[in-house]
C-alpha positions in Angstrom: 96.6 108.1 112.8 94.8 106.4 109.9 91.7 108.3 110.6 93.5 111.6 111.3 95.8 111.6 108.3 94.0 109.5 105.7 90.4 109.9 106.7 90.0 106.1 107.0 88.4 105.0 110.3 90.0 101.6 110.6 93.2 100.1 111.9 96.3 100.0 109.7 99.5 98.2 110.2 101.9 100.7 108.6 101.6 104.3 107.5 104.2 106.3 105.6 104.7 110.0 105.4 106.8 111.1 102.5 108.6 114.4 103.1 108.4 115.3 99.4 104.6 115.0 99.5 104.0 117.5 102.2 101.0 119.4 101.0 99.9 121.2 104.1 101.5 124.3 105.6 103.9 122.3 107.8 107.5 122.9 107.0 110.0 120.1 107.6 113.2 121.2 109.2 116.4 120.1 107.5 118.5 118.1 110.0 121.8 119.5 111.1 123.7 116.8 109.1 122.0 118.1 105.9 121.1 114.6 104.8 117.8 114.4 102.9 115.3 111.9 104.3 112.5 110.2 102.4 110.1 110.5 105.2 108.7 108.4 108.1 107.4 104.9 108.4 105.2 104.3 111.4 104.2 100.8 112.4 101.4 99.7 114.7 103.2 97.1 116.9 99.9 95.7 118.2 98.6 95.2 114.7 102.0 93.7 113.7 101.7 91.1 116.5 98.2 90.3 115.5 99.1 89.9 111.8 102.2 87.8 112.7 100.0 85.3 114.5 97.4 85.4 111.7 100.1 84.8 109.1 101.9 82.1 111.2 105.2 83.9 111.1 107.5 85.6 113.6 107.1 89.1 114.7 110.6 89.8 113.3 109.4 88.7 109.8 106.2 90.7 110.1 108.1 93.8 111.2 110.6 93.4 108.3 107.8 93.2 105.8 106.1 96.3 107.3 109.3 98.3 107.1 109.9 97.3 103.5 106.3 97.9 102.6 106.4 101.4 104.2 109.7 102.2 102.6 108.4 101.2 99.2 105.5 103.6 99.7 108.0 106.4 100.3 109.8 105.4 97.1 106.5 105.8 95.2 105.2 102.3 95.0 101.5 101.7 95.7 98.8 99.0 95.5 95.8 100.9 94.2 95.2 98.4 91.4 96.1 94.8 90.7 99.1 95.7 88.4 100.6 98.1 90.9 100.0 95.7 93.7 101.8 92.9 91.8 104.7 95.1 91.1 105.0 96.2 94.7 104.7 92.6 96.1 107.4 91.4 93.7 109.7 94.2 94.9 108.9 93.4 98.6 109.7 89.7 98.0 113.0 90.5 96.3 114.1 92.8 99.2 113.0 90.4 101.9 114.9 87.5 100.2 118.0 89.7 100.3 117.5 90.5 104.0 117.3 86.7 104.7 115.6 86.6 108.0 
């Protein structure tokens, strides 16, 4: 997916697709309940397992971080430079503390 949608030929742990940033000819269908969605967050479970081991944490904690990270991307956060990354990491930490895994 990373190669197909982002042109990056390497493994990624999470990828987010914001519905509001749809720039191709694909039209998203509004669900019957008429509730607006931010988009989709797709997690590579094998990569999450690998990272959990690498980071010496539970898969539950790694998945929580990936969901939060992906959601923040849908909300417009990014980590393209040091300042933006610090802002995003601070927000991730705050949210994860509130989840209290």
